[in-house]
CHARMM-style PDB file with segment names, atoms N, HN, CA, C and O in Angstrom:
ATOM      1  N   MET     1      -5.039  30.201 -11.088  1.00  0.00      PROA
ATOM      2  CA  MET     1      -4.435  28.520 -10.516  1.00  0.00      PROA
ATOM      3  C   MET     1      -5.454  27.900 -10.745  1.00  0.00      PROA
ATOM      4  O   MET     1      -6.610  28.196 -11.048  1.00  0.00      PROA
ATOM      5  N   HSD     2      -4.265  25.970 -10.363  1.00  0.00      PROA
ATOM      6  HN  HSD     2      -3.326  25.730 -10.117  1.00  0.00      PROA
ATOM      7  CA  HSD     2      -4.774  25.049 -10.985  1.00  0.00      PROA
ATOM      8  C   HSD     2      -5.558  24.297  -9.765  1.00  0.00      PROA
ATOM      9  O   HSD     2      -5.067  24.662  -8.696  1.00  0.00      PROA
ATOM     10  N   GLU     3      -6.481  23.486  -9.612  1.00  0.00      PROA
ATOM     11  HN  GLU     3      -6.879  23.189 -10.481  1.00  0.00      PROA
ATOM     12  CA  GLU     3      -6.182  22.800  -8.446  1.00  0.00      PROA
ATOM     13  C   GLU     3      -5.815  21.513  -8.994  1.00  0.00      PROA
ATOM     14  O   GLU     3      -5.979  21.053 -10.124  1.00  0.00      PROA
ATOM     15  N   PHE     4      -4.906  20.686  -7.217  1.00  0.00      PROA
ATOM     16  HN  PHE     4      -4.773  21.060  -6.299  1.00  0.00      PROA
ATOM     17  CA  PHE     4      -4.697  19.363  -8.184  1.00  0.00      PROA
ATOM     18  C   PHE     4      -5.413  18.717  -7.550  1.00  0.00      PROA
ATOM     19  O   PHE     4      -5.858  19.229  -6.523  1.00  0.00      PROA
ATOM     20  N   GLU     5      -5.801  17.364  -7.899  1.00  0.00      PROA
ATOM     21  HN  GLU     5      -5.439  16.948  -8.733  1.00  0.00      PROA
ATOM     22  CA  GLU     5      -6.370  16.167  -7.819  1.00  0.00      PROA
ATOM     23  C   GLU     5      -5.329  15.453  -6.496  1.00  0.00      PROA
ATOM     24  O   GLU     5      -4.102  15.387  -6.561  1.00  0.00      PROA
ATOM     25  N   PRO     6      -5.795  15.185  -5.858  1.00  0.00      PROA
ATOM     26  CA  PRO     6      -4.536  13.639  -4.891  1.00  0.00      PROA
ATOM     27  C   PRO     6      -4.622  13.008  -5.838  1.00  0.00      PROA
ATOM     28  O   PRO     6      -5.269  12.730  -6.847  1.00  0.00      PROA
ATOM     29  N   VAL     7      -3.164  12.721  -4.817  1.00  0.00      PROA
ATOM     30  HN  VAL     7      -2.638  12.947  -3.997  1.00  0.00      PROA
ATOM     31  CA  VAL     7      -3.353  10.902  -5.700  1.00  0.00      PROA
ATOM     32  C   VAL     7      -4.015  10.388  -5.090  1.00  0.00      PROA
ATOM     33  O   VAL     7      -4.389  10.564  -3.930  1.00  0.00      PROA
ATOM     34  N   SER     8      -4.411   9.118  -6.412  1.00  0.00      PROA
ATOM     35  HN  SER     8      -4.107   8.975  -7.354  1.00  0.00      PROA
ATOM     36  CA  SER     8      -5.514   8.378  -6.175  1.00  0.00      PROA
ATOM     37  C   SER     8      -4.257   6.856  -5.419  1.00  0.00      PROA
ATOM     38  O   SER     8      -3.098   6.457  -5.307  1.00  0.00      PROA
ATOM     39  N   PRO     9      -6.333   6.491  -4.993  1.00  0.00      PROA
ATOM     40  CA  PRO     9      -5.138   4.651  -4.671  1.00  0.00      PROA
ATOM     41  C   PRO     9      -4.026   3.825  -5.173  1.00  0.00      PROA
ATOM     42  O   PRO     9      -3.018   3.256  -4.752  1.00  0.00      PROA
ATOM     43  N   THR    10      -4.965   4.111  -6.759  1.00  0.00      PROA
ATOM     44  HN  THR    10      -5.784   4.572  -7.101  1.00  0.00      PROA
ATOM     45  CA  THR    10      -4.215   3.010  -7.821  1.00  0.00      PROA
ATOM     46  C   THR    10      -2.771   3.647  -8.536  1.00  0.00      PROA
ATOM     47  O   THR    10      -2.038   3.120  -9.374  1.00  0.00      PROA
ATOM     48  N   TYR    11      -2.682   4.754  -7.985  1.00  0.00      PROA
ATOM     49  HN  TYR    11      -3.277   5.183  -7.305  1.00  0.00      PROA
ATOM     50  CA  TYR    11      -1.162   4.973  -8.089  1.00  0.00      PROA
ATOM     51  C   TYR    11      -0.099   4.871  -6.994  1.00  0.00      PROA
ATOM     52  O   TYR    11       1.083   4.533  -7.064  1.00  0.00      PROA
ATOM     53  N   GLY    12      -0.939   5.303  -5.845  1.00  0.00      PROA
ATOM     54  HN  GLY    12      -1.899   5.578  -5.788  1.00  0.00      PROA
ATOM     55  CA  GLY    12      -0.371   4.491  -4.469  1.00  0.00      PROA
ATOM     56  C   GLY    12      -0.055   3.635  -4.384  1.00  0.00      PROA
ATOM     57  O   GLY    12       1.131   3.465  -4.101  1.00  0.00      PROA
ATOM     58  N   ILE    13      -0.867   2.618  -4.564  1.00  0.00      PROA
ATOM     59  HN  ILE    13      -1.831   2.756  -4.794  1.00  0.00      PROA
ATOM     60  CA  ILE    13      -0.746   1.246  -4.273  1.00  0.00      PROA
ATOM     61  C   ILE    13       0.796   0.836  -5.791  1.00  0.00      PROA
ATOM     62  O   ILE    13       1.820   0.331  -5.329  1.00  0.00      PROA
ATOM     63  N   SER    14       0.782   0.999  -6.788  1.00  0.00      PROA
ATOM     64  HN  SER    14      -0.050   1.408  -7.163  1.00  0.00      PROA
ATOM     65  CA  SER    14       1.853   0.649  -7.909  1.00  0.00      PROA
ATOM     66  C   SER    14       2.636   1.393  -7.358  1.00  0.00      PROA
ATOM     67  O   SER    14       3.406   0.550  -6.896  1.00  0.00      PROA
ATOM     68  N   GLU    15       3.248   2.863  -6.883  1.00  0.00      PROA
ATOM     69  HN  GLU    15       2.623   3.548  -7.258  1.00  0.00      PROA
ATOM     70  CA  GLU    15       4.289   3.152  -6.488  1.00  0.00      PROA
ATOM     71  C   GLU    15       5.208   2.000  -5.569  1.00  0.00      PROA
ATOM     72  O   GLU    15       6.351   1.574  -5.738  1.00  0.00      PROA
ATOM     73  N   ALA    16       3.897   1.629  -4.257  1.00  0.00      PROA
ATOM     74  HN  ALA    16       2.969   1.975  -4.121  1.00  0.00      PROA
ATOM     75  CA  ALA    16       4.401   0.740  -3.619  1.00  0.00      PROA
ATOM     76  C   ALA    16       5.304   0.123  -3.643  1.00  0.00      PROA
ATOM     77  O   ALA    16       6.435   0.157  -3.158  1.00  0.00      PROA
ATOM     78  N   VAL    17       4.276  -0.999  -4.777  1.00  0.00      PROA
ATOM     79  HN  VAL    17       3.357  -1.026  -5.170  1.00  0.00      PROA
ATOM     80  CA  VAL    17       4.914  -2.419  -4.942  1.00  0.00      PROA
ATOM     81  C   VAL    17       6.538  -2.018  -5.797  1.00  0.00      PROA
ATOM     82  O   VAL    17       7.573  -2.525  -5.365  1.00  0.00      PROA
ATOM     83  N   VAL    18       6.553  -1.409  -6.580  1.00  0.00      PROA
ATOM     84  HN  VAL    18       5.712  -0.998  -6.931  1.00  0.00      PROA
ATOM     85  CA  VAL    18       7.996  -0.751  -7.456  1.00  0.00      PROA
ATOM     86  C   VAL    18       8.521  -0.933  -5.760  1.00  0.00      PROA
ATOM     87  O   VAL    18       8.921  -1.989  -5.270  1.00  0.00      PROA
ATOM     88  N   ALA    19       8.359   0.793  -4.830  1.00  0.00      PROA
ATOM     89  HN  ALA    19       8.035   1.650  -5.228  1.00  0.00      PROA
ATOM     90  CA  ALA    19       9.236   0.752  -4.178  1.00  0.00      PROA
ATOM     91  C   ALA    19       9.736  -0.666  -3.777  1.00  0.00      PROA
ATOM     92  O   ALA    19      10.966  -0.632  -3.727  1.00  0.00      PROA
ATOM     93  N   HSD    20       9.271  -1.845  -3.485  1.00  0.00      PROA
ATOM     94  HN  HSD    20       8.273  -1.873  -3.525  1.00  0.00      PROA
ATOM     95  CA  HSD    20       8.835  -3.233  -2.601  1.00  0.00      PROA
ATOM     96  C   HSD    20       9.985  -4.029  -3.272  1.00  0.00      PROA
ATOM     97  O   HSD    20      10.904  -4.587  -2.673  1.00  0.00      PROA
ATOM     98  N   ARG    21       9.717  -3.979  -5.068  1.00  0.00      PROA
ATOM     99  HN  ARG    21       8.971  -3.526  -5.555  1.00  0.00      PROA
ATOM    100  CA  ARG    21      10.680  -4.883  -5.889  1.00  0.00      PROA
ATOM    101  C   ARG    21      11.927  -4.426  -5.906  1.00  0.00      PROA
ATOM    102  O   ARG    21      12.776  -5.316  -5.956  1.00  0.00      PROA
ATOM    103  N   LEU    22      12.514  -2.801  -5.871  1.00  0.00      PROA
ATOM    104  HN  LEU    22      11.825  -2.078  -5.831  1.00  0.00      PROA
ATOM    105  CA  LEU    22      13.448  -2.116  -5.751  1.00  0.00      PROA
ATOM    106  C   LEU    22      14.446  -1.861  -4.607  1.00  0.00      PROA
ATOM    107  O   LEU    22      15.584  -1.454  -4.842  1.00  0.00      PROA
ATOM    108  N   ARG    23      13.978  -2.119  -3.317  1.00  0.00      PROA
ATOM    109  HN  ARG    23      13.053  -2.450  -3.127  1.00  0.00      PROA
ATOM    110  CA  ARG    23      14.162  -2.873  -2.712  1.00  0.00      PROA
ATOM    111  C   ARG    23      14.758  -4.510  -2.183  1.00  0.00      PROA
ATOM    112  O   ARG    23      15.297  -4.788  -1.111  1.00  0.00      PROA
ATOM    113  N   GLY    24      14.512  -5.220  -3.086  1.00  0.00      PROA
ATOM    114  HN  GLY    24      14.075  -4.995  -3.956  1.00  0.00      PROA
ATOM    115  CA  GLY    24      14.799  -6.800  -2.953  1.00  0.00      PROA
ATOM    116  C   GLY    24      13.847  -7.559  -2.084  1.00  0.00      PROA
ATOM    117  O   GLY    24      13.946  -8.733  -1.730  1.00  0.00      PROA
ATOM    118  N   GLY    25      12.893  -6.679  -1.793  1.00  0.00      PROA
ATOM    119  HN  GLY    25      12.813  -5.724  -2.081  1.00  0.00      PROA
ATOM    120  CA  GLY    25      10.958  -8.174  -1.261  1.00  0.00      PROA
ATOM    121  C   GLY    25      11.240  -7.550  -0.147  1.00  0.00      PROA
ATOM    122  O   GLY    25      10.355  -7.927   0.620  1.00  0.00      PROA
ATOM    123  N   ALA    26      12.228  -6.508   0.671  1.00  0.00      PROA
ATOM    124  HN  ALA    26      12.947  -6.201   0.048  1.00  0.00      PROA
ATOM    125  CA  ALA    26      11.928  -6.270   1.751  1.00  0.00      PROA
ATOM    126  C   ALA    26      10.731  -5.849   2.168  1.00  0.00      PROA
ATOM    127  O   ALA    26      10.082  -5.290   1.284  1.00  0.00      PROA
ATOM    128  N   ARG    27      10.116  -5.943   3.422  1.00  0.00      PROA
ATOM    129  HN  ARG    27      10.644  -6.398   4.140  1.00  0.00      PROA
ATOM    130  CA  ARG    27       8.729  -5.265   3.811  1.00  0.00      PROA
ATOM    131  C   ARG    27       8.865  -4.211   3.908  1.00  0.00      PROA
ATOM    132  O   ARG    27       9.755  -3.547   4.439  1.00  0.00      PROA
ATOM    133  N   LEU    28       7.540  -3.824   3.138  1.00  0.00      PROA
ATOM    134  HN  LEU    28       6.817  -4.364   2.706  1.00  0.00      PROA
ATOM    135  CA  LEU    28       7.503  -2.146   3.488  1.00  0.00      PROA
ATOM    136  C   LEU    28       5.668  -1.920   3.261  1.00  0.00      PROA
ATOM    137  O   LEU    28       4.759  -2.465   2.636  1.00  0.00      PROA
ATOM    138  N   ARG    29       5.883  -0.592   4.346  1.00  0.00      PROA
ATOM    139  HN  ARG    29       6.622  -0.150   4.854  1.00  0.00      PROA
ATOM    140  CA  ARG    29       4.221  -0.415   4.920  1.00  0.00      PROA
ATOM    141  C   ARG    29       4.637   1.169   4.112  1.00  0.00      PROA
ATOM    142  O   ARG    29       5.664   1.845   4.048  1.00  0.00      PROA
ATOM    143  N   ALA    30       3.152   1.312   3.537  1.00  0.00      PROA
ATOM    144  HN  ALA    30       2.318   0.763   3.588  1.00  0.00      PROA
ATOM    145  CA  ALA    30       3.487   2.778   3.300  1.00  0.00      PROA
ATOM    146  C   ALA    30       1.477   3.364   3.544  1.00  0.00      PROA
ATOM    147  O   ALA    30       0.467   2.708   3.797  1.00  0.00      PROA
ATOM    148  N   ASN    31       1.653   4.479   3.362  1.00  0.00      PROA
ATOM    149  HN  ASN    31       2.474   5.012   3.156  1.00  0.00      PROA
ATOM    150  CA  ASN    31      -0.067   5.663   3.850  1.00  0.00      PROA
ATOM    151  C   ASN    31      -0.668   5.531   2.225  1.00  0.00      PROA
ATOM    152  O   ASN    31       0.042   6.013   1.343  1.00  0.00      PROA
ATOM    153  N   LEU    32      -1.527   5.102   1.970  1.00  0.00      PROA
ATOM    154  HN  LEU    32      -2.104   4.710   2.687  1.00  0.00      PROA
ATOM    155  CA  LEU    32      -2.359   5.011   0.914  1.00  0.00      PROA
ATOM    156  C   LEU    32      -2.731   7.001   1.186  1.00  0.00      PROA
ATOM    157  O   LEU    32      -2.220   7.642   2.104  1.00  0.00      PROA
ATOM    158  N   PRO    33      -3.634   7.558   0.211  1.00  0.00      PROA
ATOM    159  CA  PRO    33      -5.085   8.719  -0.014  1.00  0.00      PROA
ATOM    160  C   PRO    33      -5.865   8.286   0.504  1.00  0.00      PROA
ATOM    161  O   PRO    33      -6.222   7.134   0.255  1.00  0.00      PROA
ATOM    162  N   GLY    34      -6.531   9.150   1.571  1.00  0.00      PROA
ATOM    163  HN  GLY    34      -6.241  10.085   1.773  1.00  0.00      PROA
ATOM    164  CA  GLY    34      -7.917   8.585   2.125  1.00  0.00      PROA
ATOM    165  C   GLY    34      -7.321   8.204   3.205  1.00  0.00      PROA
ATOM    166  O   GLY    34      -6.721   9.259   3.408  1.00  0.00      PROA
ATOM    167  N   GLY    35      -7.057   7.638   3.929  1.00  0.00      PROA
ATOM    168  HN  GLY    35      -7.545   6.781   3.764  1.00  0.00      PROA
ATOM    169  CA  GLY    35      -6.260   7.026   5.209  1.00  0.00      PROA
ATOM    170  C   GLY    35      -5.970   5.071   4.660  1.00  0.00      PROA
ATOM    171  O   GLY    35      -6.164   4.070   5.349  1.00  0.00      PROA
ATOM    172  N   TYR    36      -5.713   5.118   3.926  1.00  0.00      PROA
ATOM    173  HN  TYR    36      -5.555   5.931   3.366  1.00  0.00      PROA
ATOM    174  CA  TYR    36      -5.387   3.542   3.481  1.00  0.00      PROA
ATOM    175  C   TYR    36      -4.365   3.218   4.160  1.00  0.00      PROA
ATOM    176  O   TYR    36      -3.979   3.929   5.088  1.00  0.00      PROA
ATOM    177  N   ARG    37      -3.640   1.875   3.746  1.00  0.00      PROA
ATOM    178  HN  ARG    37      -3.954   1.298   2.993  1.00  0.00      PROA
ATOM    179  CA  ARG    37      -2.189   1.127   4.752  1.00  0.00      PROA
ATOM    180  C   ARG    37      -2.409   0.228   4.215  1.00  0.00      PROA
ATOM    181  O   ARG    37      -3.459  -0.407   4.118  1.00  0.00      PROA
ATOM    182  N   LEU    38      -1.306   0.049   3.745  1.00  0.00      PROA
ATOM    183  HN  LEU    38      -0.453   0.565   3.823  1.00  0.00      PROA
ATOM    184  CA  LEU    38      -1.462  -0.991   2.601  1.00  0.00      PROA
ATOM    185  C   LEU    38       0.630  -1.164   3.239  1.00  0.00      PROA
ATOM    186  O   LEU    38       1.572  -0.371   3.252  1.00  0.00      PROA
ATOM    187  N   ALA    39       0.447  -2.688   3.669  1.00  0.00      PROA
ATOM    188  HN  ALA    39      -0.317  -3.332   3.659  1.00  0.00      PROA
ATOM    189  CA  ALA    39       2.030  -3.410   3.810  1.00  0.00      PROA
ATOM    190  C   ALA    39       1.780  -4.835   3.048  1.00  0.00      PROA
ATOM    191  O   ALA    39       0.774  -5.544   3.073  1.00  0.00      PROA
ATOM    192  N   LEU    40       3.331  -5.072   2.191  1.00  0.00      PROA
ATOM    193  HN  LEU    40       4.148  -4.496   2.171  1.00  0.00      PROA
ATOM    194  CA  LEU    40       3.882  -5.696   1.141  1.00  0.00      PROA
ATOM    195  C   LEU    40       5.022  -6.605   1.968  1.00  0.00      PROA
ATOM    196  O   LEU    40       5.795  -5.923   2.641  1.00  0.00      PROA
ATOM    197  N   ARG    41       5.213  -7.954   2.004  1.00  0.00      PROA
ATOM    198  HN  ARG    41       4.584  -8.507   1.458  1.00  0.00      PROA
ATOM    199  CA  ARG    41       6.038  -8.575   1.715  1.00  0.00      PROA
ATOM    200  C   ARG    41       6.341  -9.764   1.023  1.00  0.00      PROA
ATOM    201  O   ARG    41       5.411 -10.442   0.586  1.00  0.00      PROA
ATOM    202  N   THR    42       7.840 -10.211   0.816  1.00  0.00      PROA
ATOM    203  HN  THR    42       8.595  -9.660   1.171  1.00  0.00      PROA
ATOM    204  CA  THR    42       8.020 -11.265   0.092  1.00  0.00      PROA
ATOM    205  C   THR    42       8.641 -12.295   1.332  1.00  0.00      PROA
ATOM    206  O   THR    42       9.360 -12.103   2.312  1.00  0.00      PROA
ATOM    207  N   ARG    43       8.137 -13.174   0.894  1.00  0.00      PROA
ATOM    208  HN  ARG    43       7.553 -13.331   0.098  1.00  0.00      PROA
ATOM    209  CA  ARG    43       9.210 -14.678   1.817  1.00  0.00      PROA
ATOM    210  C   ARG    43      10.069 -14.919   1.937  1.00  0.00      PROA
ATOM    211  O   ARG    43      10.700 -14.825   2.990  1.00  0.00      PROA
ATOM    212  N   GLU    44      10.737 -15.638   0.144  1.00  0.00      PROA
ATOM    213  HN  GLU    44      10.225 -15.715  -0.712  1.00  0.00      PROA
ATOM    214  CA  GLU    44      11.489 -15.613  -0.319  1.00  0.00      PROA
ATOM    215  C   GLU    44      12.152 -15.063  -1.515  1.00  0.00      PROA
ATOM    216  O   GLU    44      11.257 -14.673  -2.265  1.00  0.00      PROA
ATOM    217  N   LEU    45      13.020 -14.906  -1.906  1.00  0.00      PROA
ATOM    218  HN  LEU    45      13.747 -15.223  -1.297  1.00  0.00      PROA
ATOM    219  CA  LEU    45      13.809 -13.889  -2.446  1.00  0.00      PROA
ATOM    220  C   LEU    45      13.152 -14.297  -4.061  1.00  0.00      PROA
ATOM    221  O   LEU    45      13.174 -15.397  -4.613  1.00  0.00      PROA
ATOM    222  N   HSD    46      12.639 -13.130  -4.516  1.00  0.00      PROA
ATOM    223  HN  HSD    46      12.621 -12.237  -4.068  1.00  0.00      PROA
ATOM    224  CA  HSD    46      11.680 -13.160  -6.320  1.00  0.00      PROA
ATOM    225  C   HSD    46      10.698 -14.411  -6.222  1.00  0.00      PROA
ATOM    226  O   HSD    46      10.533 -15.284  -7.074  1.00  0.00      PROA
ATOM    227  N   GLY    47       9.949 -14.259  -4.697  1.00  0.00      PROA
ATOM    228  HN  GLY    47      10.083 -13.550  -4.005  1.00  0.00      PROA
ATOM    229  CA  GLY    47       8.955 -15.002  -4.656  1.00  0.00      PROA
ATOM    230  C   GLY    47       7.921 -14.443  -4.854  1.00  0.00      PROA
ATOM    231  O   GLY    47       8.123 -13.481  -5.595  1.00  0.00      PROA
ATOM    232  N   PRO    48       6.280 -14.597  -4.408  1.00  0.00      PROA
ATOM    233  CA  PRO    48       5.036 -14.073  -4.444  1.00  0.00      PROA
ATOM    234  C   PRO    48       4.858 -12.662  -3.730  1.00  0.00      PROA
ATOM    235  O   PRO    48       5.157 -12.724  -2.538  1.00  0.00      PROA
ATOM    236  N   VAL    49       4.591 -11.852  -4.009  1.00  0.00      PROA
ATOM    237  HN  VAL    49       4.348 -11.802  -4.977  1.00  0.00      PROA
ATOM    238  CA  VAL    49       5.009 -10.777  -3.284  1.00  0.00      PROA
ATOM    239  C   VAL    49       3.218 -10.969  -2.635  1.00  0.00      PROA
ATOM    240  O   VAL    49       2.260 -11.261  -3.351  1.00  0.00      PROA
ATOM    241  N   GLN    50       3.141 -10.624  -0.608  1.00  0.00      PROA
ATOM    242  HN  GLN    50       3.919 -10.388  -0.026  1.00  0.00      PROA
ATOM    243  CA  GLN    50       2.015 -10.976   0.436  1.00  0.00      PROA
ATOM    244  C   GLN    50       1.133  -9.134   0.570  1.00  0.00      PROA
ATOM    245  O   GLN    50       1.821  -8.300   1.158  1.00  0.00      PROA
ATOM    246  N   ALA    51       0.301  -8.845   0.254  1.00  0.00      PROA
ATOM    247  HN  ALA    51      -0.258  -9.522  -0.224  1.00  0.00      PROA
ATOM    248  CA  ALA    51       0.308  -7.175   0.337  1.00  0.00      PROA
ATOM    249  C   ALA    51      -1.159  -7.619   1.813  1.00  0.00      PROA
ATOM    250  O   ALA    51      -2.020  -8.466   2.051  1.00  0.00      PROA
ATOM    251  N   ALA    52      -0.702  -6.631   2.265  1.00  0.00      PROA
ATOM    252  HN  ALA    52      -0.002  -5.943   2.072  1.00  0.00      PROA
ATOM    253  CA  ALA    52      -2.355  -6.965   3.419  1.00  0.00      PROA
ATOM    254  C   ALA    52      -2.391  -5.394   3.159  1.00  0.00      PROA
ATOM    255  O   ALA    52      -1.405  -4.659   3.092  1.00  0.00      PROA
ATOM    256  N   LEU    53      -4.586  -4.797   2.942  1.00  0.00      PROA
ATOM    257  HN  LEU    53      -5.386  -5.394   2.997  1.00  0.00      PROA
ATOM    258  CA  LEU    53      -4.641  -3.507   2.957  1.00  0.00      PROA
ATOM    259  C   LEU    53      -5.200  -3.468   4.507  1.00  0.00      PROA
ATOM    260  O   LEU    53      -5.870  -4.398   4.955  1.00  0.00      PROA
ATOM    261  N   ALA    54      -4.746  -1.908   5.545  1.00  0.00      PROA
ATOM    262  HN  ALA    54      -4.202  -1.152   5.181  1.00  0.00      PROA
ATOM    263  CA  ALA    54      -5.881  -1.557   6.397  1.00  0.00      PROA
ATOM    264  C   ALA    54      -7.033  -0.528   5.241  1.00  0.00      PROA
ATOM    265  O   ALA    54      -6.825   0.296   4.350  1.00  0.00      PROA
ATOM    266  N   ALA    55      -8.186  -1.098   5.828  1.00  0.00      PROA
ATOM    267  HN  ALA    55      -8.355  -1.767   6.551  1.00  0.00      PROA
ATOM    268  CA  ALA    55      -9.391   0.440   5.046  1.00  0.00      PROA
ATOM    269  C   ALA    55      -9.757   1.262   6.614  1.00  0.00      PROA
ATOM    270  O   ALA    55      -9.880   0.668   7.686  1.00  0.00      PROA
ATOM    271  N   PRO    56      -9.891   2.825   6.399  1.00  0.00      PROA
ATOM    272  CA  PRO    56     -10.480   3.060   7.098  1.00  0.00      PROA
ATOM    273  C   PRO    56     -12.582   3.161   7.578  1.00  0.00      PROA
ATOM    274  O   PRO    56     -13.522   3.706   6.999  1.00  0.00      PROA
ATOM    275  N   SER    57     -12.501   2.432   8.710  1.00  0.00      PROA
ATOM    276  HN  SER    57     -11.737   1.990   9.180  1.00  0.00      PROA
ATOM    277  CA  SER    57     -13.758   2.397   9.582  1.00  0.00      PROA
ATOM    278  C   SER    57     -14.087   3.746  10.253  1.00  0.00      PROA
ATOM    279  O   SER    57     -13.553   4.201  11.264  1.00  0.00      PROA
ATOM    280  N   PRO    58     -15.605   4.611   9.095  1.00  0.00      PROA
ATOM    281  CA  PRO    58     -16.141   5.326  10.513  1.00  0.00      PROA
ATOM    282  C   PRO    58     -16.482   4.648  11.248  1.00  0.00      PROA
ATOM    283  O   PRO    58     -16.627   5.430  12.187  1.00  0.00      PROA
ATOM    284  N   THR    59     -16.896   3.239  11.799  1.00  0.00      PROA
ATOM    285  HN  THR    59     -16.778   2.603  11.036  1.00  0.00      PROA
ATOM    286  CA  THR    59     -17.037   3.191  13.091  1.00  0.00      PROA
ATOM    287  C   THR    59     -16.351   1.853  14.268  1.00  0.00      PROA
ATOM    288  O   THR    59     -16.684   0.937  15.020  1.00  0.00      PROA
ATOM    289  N   GLY    60     -15.273   2.546  13.752  1.00  0.00      PROA
ATOM    290  HN  GLY    60     -15.003   3.289  13.141  1.00  0.00      PROA
ATOM    291  CA  GLY    60     -14.584   1.717  14.132  1.00  0.00      PROA
ATOM    292  C   GLY    60     -12.640   1.423  14.292  1.00  0.00      PROA
ATOM    293  O   GLY    60     -11.876   2.348  14.016  1.00  0.00      PROA
ATOM    294  N   PRO    61     -12.274   0.487  14.609  1.00  0.00      PROA
ATOM    295  CA  PRO    61     -10.974   0.234  13.941  1.00  0.00      PROA
ATOM    296  C   PRO    61     -11.263   0.251  12.591  1.00  0.00      PROA
ATOM    297  O   PRO    61     -12.263   0.484  11.911  1.00  0.00      PROA
ATOM    298  N   PRO    62      -9.779  -0.149  12.331  1.00  0.00      PROA
ATOM    299  CA  PRO    62      -9.322  -0.209  10.707  1.00  0.00      PROA
ATOM    300  C   PRO    62      -9.265  -1.481  10.347  1.00  0.00      PROA
ATOM    301  O   PRO    62      -8.560  -2.217  11.036  1.00  0.00      PROA
ATOM    302  N   PHE    63     -10.325  -2.313   8.649  1.00  0.00      PROA
ATOM    303  HN  PHE    63     -10.898  -1.715   8.089  1.00  0.00      PROA
ATOM    304  CA  PHE    63     -10.646  -2.868   8.504  1.00  0.00      PROA
ATOM    305  C   PHE    63      -9.584  -3.469   8.355  1.00  0.00      PROA
ATOM    306  O   PHE    63      -8.610  -2.746   8.562  1.00  0.00      PROA
ATOM    307  N   LEU    64      -9.242  -4.988   7.951  1.00  0.00      PROA
ATOM    308  HN  LEU    64     -10.034  -5.575   7.783  1.00  0.00      PROA
ATOM    309  CA  LEU    64      -7.749  -5.097   7.553  1.00  0.00      PROA
ATOM    310  C   LEU    64      -8.724  -6.274   5.987  1.00  0.00      PROA
ATOM    311  O   LEU    64      -9.673  -7.042   6.141  1.00  0.00      PROA
ATOM    312  N   ILE    65      -7.870  -5.886   4.490  1.00  0.00      PROA
ATOM    313  HN  ILE    65      -7.099  -5.261   4.364  1.00  0.00      PROA
ATOM    314  CA  ILE    65      -8.538  -6.799   3.504  1.00  0.00      PROA
ATOM    315  C   ILE    65      -5.813  -7.716   3.488  1.00  0.00      PROA
ATOM    316  O   ILE    65      -4.690  -7.213   3.514  1.00  0.00      PROA
ATOM    317  N   SER    66      -6.261  -8.702   3.448  1.00  0.00      PROA
ATOM    318  HN  SER    66      -7.174  -9.111   3.427  1.00  0.00      PROA
ATOM    319  CA  SER    66      -5.204  -9.672   3.285  1.00  0.00      PROA
ATOM    320  C   SER    66      -5.664 -10.671   1.796  1.00  0.00      PROA
ATOM    321  OT1 SER    66      -4.933 -11.586   1.416  1.00  0.00      PROA
TER     322      SER     66
END
C-alpha cells in the first residue's frame, strides 16, 4: 500500500492563484496545509493581486503576513 504525502503549501498557493484568476479577480480565501490561510483579491480588473497569509502560531492567534 502506498502512502501519500499531504499537499504542499506551495501547491495550495498556486491552486488558489489559478482559482482567483479564473473567477475574474473576485476575493478568494483558501485553507492551506498546516493550518495556513490565504486571502487573495484584486482591486481593479486585471490589476495586481494582493495577498494575505495567516500562519498558525503555537503561542497565540494566527500571525498575519501581507
